[in-house]
C-alpha positions as CSV (number, residue, x, y, z in Angstrom):
1,M,6.8,7.5,-8.3
2,G,8.2,11.0,-7.4
3,L,6.3,12.8,-4.7
4,L,6.3,16.6,-4.8
5,T,4.4,17.8,-1.5
6,A,3.5,21.5,-1.0
7,Q,4.8,22.8,2.5
8,D,2.0,25.5,2.8
9,V,-1.8,24.7,3.5
10,G,-3.9,26.6,0.8
11,L,-4.2,26.9,-3.0
12,L,-1.5,25.0,-4.5
13,E,-0.7,27.8,-7.0
14,L,0.2,30.1,-3.8
15,S,2.5,27.5,-2.5
16,R,6.1,28.3,-2.6
17,Q,8.0,25.6,-0.9
18,F,8.0,21.9,-1.8
19,R,9.6,18.9,-0.4
20,Y,10.7,16.3,-3.2
21,G,10.7,12.4,-2.3
22,I,9.1,9.1,-3.3
23,G,5.7,7.7,-3.0
24,G,3.5,5.1,-4.3
25,A,1.9,2.1,-2.4
26,E,3.8,-0.7,-3.3
27,S,7.3,1.2,-2.5
28,N,5.9,2.2,0.9
29,V,4.9,-1.3,1.9
30,A,8.3,-2.6,0.8
31,I,10.1,0.2,2.8
32,G,8.0,-0.6,5.7
33,V,8.5,-4.1,6.0
34,A,12.4,-3.8,5.3
35,R,12.5,-1.5,8.2
36,L,10.7,-4.1,10.2
37,G,13.2,-6.7,9.5
38,G,11.8,-8.5,6.6
39,S,13.7,-9.4,3.4
40,V,12.2,-7.6,0.4
41,T,12.3,-7.7,-3.3
42,W,10.9,-4.8,-5.4
43,F,10.4,-4.7,-9.1
44,G,9.0,-2.1,-11.6
45,R,9.9,0.5,-14.2
46,I,11.2,3.8,-13.7
47,G,12.4,6.6,-16.2
48,H,16.1,7.5,-17.4
49,D,15.7,10.6,-15.0
50,A,16.6,12.2,-11.7
51,T,13.3,10.9,-10.2
52,G,14.2,7.3,-11.3
53,D,17.7,7.7,-9.8
54,M,16.2,8.8,-6.4
55,I,13.6,5.9,-6.5
56,E,16.4,3.3,-6.9
57,R,18.7,5.0,-4.3
58,R,16.1,5.2,-1.7
59,L,15.1,1.7,-2.1
60,L,18.8,0.2,-2.1
61,A,19.4,2.5,0.9
62,E,16.5,0.5,2.7
63,Q,18.2,-2.6,2.0
64,I,15.7,-3.8,-0.8
65,A,16.5,-6.0,-3.4
66,T,15.7,-3.6,-6.2
67,I,14.9,-4.7,-9.9
68,A,14.3,-1.3,-11.6
69,I,13.8,-1.6,-15.2
70,R,14.9,1.5,-17.0
71,D,12.3,3.0,-19.4
72,R,12.2,5.7,-22.3
73,H,9.0,7.2,-20.4
74,P,9.5,9.4,-17.6
75,T,8.9,8.3,-13.9
76,G,5.5,8.8,-12.6
77,L,5.0,12.0,-10.4
78,M,2.2,12.8,-7.7
79,I,1.7,16.1,-6.3
80,K,0.3,16.6,-2.8
81,H,-0.9,19.6,-1.2
82,H,-3.4,20.6,1.7
83,R,-6.3,22.9,0.6
84,F,-7.2,23.1,4.0
85,A,-5.4,21.7,7.0
86,H,-7.5,18.2,7.3
87,I,-8.1,17.8,3.7
88,A,-5.1,16.3,1.3
89,H,-5.4,16.5,-2.3
90,L,-3.3,14.2,-4.5
91,D,-2.7,14.7,-8.3
92,Y,-1.5,11.9,-10.3
93,H,0.8,12.3,-13.2
94,R,1.2,8.7,-14.6
95,H,-0.3,8.9,-18.0
96,H,2.5,7.6,-20.4
97,S,5.0,7.1,-17.6
98,A,7.5,4.4,-17.1
99,A,5.3,2.4,-15.0
100,T,2.5,2.2,-17.7
101,A,5.0,0.3,-19.7
102,L,5.2,-2.6,-17.3
103,H,5.1,-5.8,-19.1
104,P,4.9,-9.3,-18.2
105,K,8.2,-10.1,-19.6
106,D,9.6,-7.8,-16.9
107,I,8.6,-10.3,-14.0
108,P,11.5,-11.7,-11.9
109,H,10.4,-15.3,-11.9
110,D,13.2,-16.6,-9.6
111,A,12.8,-13.7,-7.2
112,I,9.1,-14.5,-6.9
113,R,9.6,-18.3,-6.4
114,R,12.0,-17.7,-3.7
115,S,9.8,-15.4,-1.7
116,R,7.0,-16.3,1.0
117,I,4.5,-13.5,0.1
118,L,3.8,-11.8,-3.2
119,H,2.2,-8.2,-2.6
120,V,0.2,-6.3,-5.3
121,T,-2.3,-3.4,-5.4
122,G,-5.2,-2.5,-7.2
123,I,-3.5,0.7,-8.5
124,T,-1.1,-1.0,-11.2
125,P,-4.0,-2.6,-13.3
126,A,-5.3,0.9,-13.6
127,L,-2.2,2.1,-15.0
128,S,-2.3,0.1,-18.4
129,P,-3.7,-2.9,-20.1
130,S,0.1,-4.5,-20.1
131,A,0.5,-3.5,-16.4
132,A,-2.8,-5.2,-15.4
133,E,-1.4,-8.3,-17.3
134,T,1.6,-8.1,-15.3
135,V,-0.3,-8.3,-12.1
136,T,-2.4,-11.2,-13.5
137,A,0.8,-13.2,-14.4
138,A,2.7,-12.5,-11.4
139,V,0.1,-13.6,-9.2
140,E,-0.3,-17.0,-11.2
141,I,3.3,-17.6,-11.0
142,A,3.2,-16.7,-7.1
143,H,0.1,-19.3,-6.7
144,S,2.0,-22.0,-8.8
145,A,5.3,-21.7,-6.6
146,G,2.9,-21.9,-3.4
147,L,3.2,-18.4,-2.0
148,F,0.7,-16.4,-0.2
149,V,-0.9,-13.7,-2.3
150,S,-1.5,-10.1,-0.6
151,I,-3.7,-7.8,-2.4
152,D,-4.5,-4.4,-1.3
153,V,-7.5,-2.9,-3.2
154,N,-6.2,0.4,-3.0
155,Y,-8.9,2.0,-5.4
156,R,-7.9,5.2,-7.0
157,R,-10.8,7.1,-8.6
158,K,-8.5,9.7,-10.3
159,L,-6.9,6.6,-12.3
160,W,-10.2,4.9,-13.4
161,D,-13.9,4.9,-12.8
162,P,-15.7,2.6,-10.4
163,D,-17.4,1.0,-13.4
164,T,-14.2,-0.1,-15.0
165,A,-12.5,-0.7,-11.8
166,A,-15.0,-2.8,-9.9
167,P,-14.9,-6.3,-12.1
168,V,-10.9,-6.0,-12.4
169,L,-10.7,-5.6,-8.4
170,R,-13.0,-8.2,-7.8
171,R,-10.9,-10.6,-9.9
172,L,-8.1,-9.6,-8.0
173,V,-9.6,-10.2,-4.6
174,E,-10.8,-13.9,-5.9
175,Q,-7.0,-14.6,-6.5
176,G,-6.0,-13.5,-3.1
177,D,-4.9,-15.0,0.0
178,I,-4.6,-12.0,2.1
179,V,-6.8,-9.0,1.0
180,F,-6.9,-5.4,2.6
181,A,-9.6,-3.2,1.8
182,G,-11.2,0.2,3.3
183,P,-15.1,0.0,3.8
184,E,-15.9,1.7,0.4
185,E,-13.6,-0.3,-1.5
186,A,-14.9,-3.5,-0.3
187,R,-18.5,-2.1,-1.3
188,L,-16.9,-1.5,-4.6
189,V,-15.8,-4.8,-5.0
190,L,-18.9,-6.8,-3.9
191,G,-21.0,-4.4,-5.9
192,D,-24.9,-5.7,-5.3
193,D,-23.6,-8.4,-3.0
194,A,-23.1,-5.4,-0.4
195,A,-25.8,-3.2,1.3
196,A,-25.1,0.4,2.3
197,G,-25.6,-0.4,5.9
198,D,-23.3,-3.4,6.2
199,T,-20.8,-3.2,9.0
200,D,-17.2,-4.0,8.4
201,D,-17.5,-7.2,9.7
202,V,-20.3,-8.3,7.4
203,L,-18.1,-6.6,4.6
204,G,-15.2,-8.8,5.5
205,Q,-17.3,-11.9,5.6
206,A,-18.5,-11.2,2.1
207,L,-15.2,-10.6,0.8
208,A,-14.0,-13.9,2.4
209,T,-16.8,-15.8,0.4
210,L,-14.6,-14.8,-2.8
211,G,-11.9,-16.8,-1.4
212,P,-9.3,-15.1,0.6
213,A,-8.5,-16.8,4.1
214,E,-7.5,-13.4,5.4
215,V,-9.6,-10.3,5.0
216,I,-8.7,-7.1,6.5
217,I,-10.9,-4.0,6.5
218,K,-8.8,-0.8,7.3
219,S,-11.2,1.9,8.7
220,G,-8.5,4.5,9.5
221,S,-9.4,6.3,12.8
222,R,-11.8,3.5,13.6
223,G,-9.3,1.0,13.7
224,C,-9.6,-2.3,11.8
225,T,-11.6,-5.6,11.6
226,A,-9.9,-8.6,10.5
227,L,-11.4,-11.8,9.6
228,I,-8.6,-14.6,9.4
229,D,-9.4,-18.2,9.0
230,G,-12.8,-17.8,10.1
231,E,-12.0,-15.8,13.3
232,T,-12.8,-12.0,13.6
233,H,-10.2,-9.8,15.3
234,Q,-11.3,-6.2,15.9
235,M,-9.1,-3.7,17.1
236,P,-9.4,0.1,17.7
237,A,-7.1,2.8,16.2
238,I,-4.3,4.5,18.6
239,P,-5.0,8.1,19.0
240,V,-2.1,10.1,17.9
241,D,-1.7,13.6,16.8
242,A,-1.6,12.8,13.0
243,L,0.4,15.2,10.8
244,D,-0.1,13.5,7.4
245,T,-2.5,10.4,6.9
246,V,-1.6,9.8,3.2
247,G,0.2,6.5,3.3
248,A,-1.2,5.2,6.6
249,G,-2.9,2.1,4.9
250,D,0.4,1.1,3.3
251,A,2.1,1.4,6.8
252,F,-0.7,-0.9,8.3
253,V,-0.2,-3.3,5.7
254,A,3.6,-3.3,6.0
255,G,3.2,-4.0,9.7
256,Y,0.7,-6.9,9.0
257,L,3.1,-8.5,6.2
258,A,5.9,-8.1,8.4
259,E,4.6,-10.0,11.4
260,H,3.1,-12.5,9.0
261,L,6.6,-13.3,7.6
262,R,7.5,-13.9,11.2
263,G,5.0,-16.4,11.9
264,T,3.3,-14.5,14.8
265,P,-0.3,-15.3,15.5
266,P,-3.3,-13.3,14.0
267,E,-3.8,-11.0,16.9
268,Q,-0.2,-9.9,17.0
269,R,-0.3,-9.0,13.2
270,V,-3.3,-6.8,13.5
271,R,-1.7,-5.1,16.7
272,T,1.5,-4.3,15.0
273,A,-0.4,-3.1,11.9
274,I,-2.4,-0.5,13.9
275,H,0.7,0.2,15.8
276,V,3.0,1.0,12.7
277,G,-0.1,2.9,10.9
278,A,-0.3,5.2,14.3
279,L,3.3,5.9,14.1
280,A,3.6,6.5,10.3
281,V,1.0,9.4,10.5
282,T,2.9,11.5,13.2
283,V,5.8,12.2,10.4
284,P,5.1,14.0,7.2
285,G,5.6,12.2,4.1
286,D,4.6,8.7,2.3
287,C,7.2,6.5,3.8
288,E,9.4,8.7,6.1
289,G,7.5,7.7,9.4
290,L,7.6,4.1,8.7
291,P,9.2,2.7,12.0
292,T,11.8,0.1,12.8
293,R,11.4,-2.6,15.3
294,A,13.2,-0.4,17.6
295,D,10.7,2.4,17.2
296,L,7.9,0.2,18.4
297,E,9.3,0.2,21.7
298,L,9.1,4.2,21.8
299,P,6.2,5.9,24.0
300,L,3.2,6.7,21.6
301,N,1.0,9.3,23.4
302,S,3.4,11.1,25.7
303,E,6.3,13.5,25.2
304,D,9.6,12.0,26.0
305,V,13.3,12.7,25.2
306,Q,15.6,9.6,24.3
307,R,19.0,10.3,25.6
C-alpha cells in the first residue's frame, strides 16, 4: 500500500511536509529478503492509480518477481505521524481497497510450487473474507508442494477486534512451520492457554505445541527468543539510535528468512535477524533502511566515513 508520512512531530493536522512511499509487511519482507540476496516473488492486488504504479515499480526495481493484479478499487493507503517523538501513529485506509478484493483465483500456483518458503501475515485475513480465503488456499498449496510456511502474526487492532482475530490467527499459526509473534500477539493467539506473567520462552513453547517447528518471539528492544526444533536461542537487541521503529519486525523477519534460504544454522538466522532489524530502524521509512549483505559489514555503533 501507499505510505504517507508526516515529517513534522506533533498534530497531524499541523504537518505541512509529507514523504510518499510504500509500506506493508509483506512488501517489506520481500524487499528485505531480496536485498540480502534471496530470490523473491510477490503477488497481490493494486489499483489502477499512481500509488499502484509506484508499488509495482519499486518491487521490480528490487529485482522481485512481481505479480501485480490491477483492480478497479484504489490502492490502500497508510498515514503515519508522530504525535510525540517517541510515539508513532498509523492510520489505515484499506476499506474497499484493491487488496480487499484479493481472491484465491489470484494465487500463482506454479510460482508457489517453485519456491522454498511461502510467507504470509495475519494482516491479510483481516482485510476481507476473500483475502482470508486466499491466505488459507495459498498455505494449502504450499504444504502440498512441500514448502516451509512462514507466518508473522502481525495483529493490527485497527483492522479487526481481538475476539474476531484470535481464532483466525490461531488457525494460521497451527498451519505454520515458522511463526513470528510479539509477546502480546502470542497471548492473543494462545488465549486461555497463556498466563499474564508468562515469559517469552514459555510463550514460545506454548505456540510450538500448536504445530510450528520454529517459533520466534520478537520483543523489540529486548531482543528475541527463538525455539527452533526444540532448542531455545535467546539474543539481546543491538542498541542503536532508532529514528523509525515502524517496520522493524518486518526487517527482523526478512533477515531470518534470508538466512533460512541460505541453509544457515539457527543461531546465525537469529543473529542476522537482530542485525537487520537494528540497521532498519536507523533510517526513516518502512523499507528504506533494509540492508544489503554488504551493509551488514558496516559498523553499527560508531561514526564512520566510508571512502
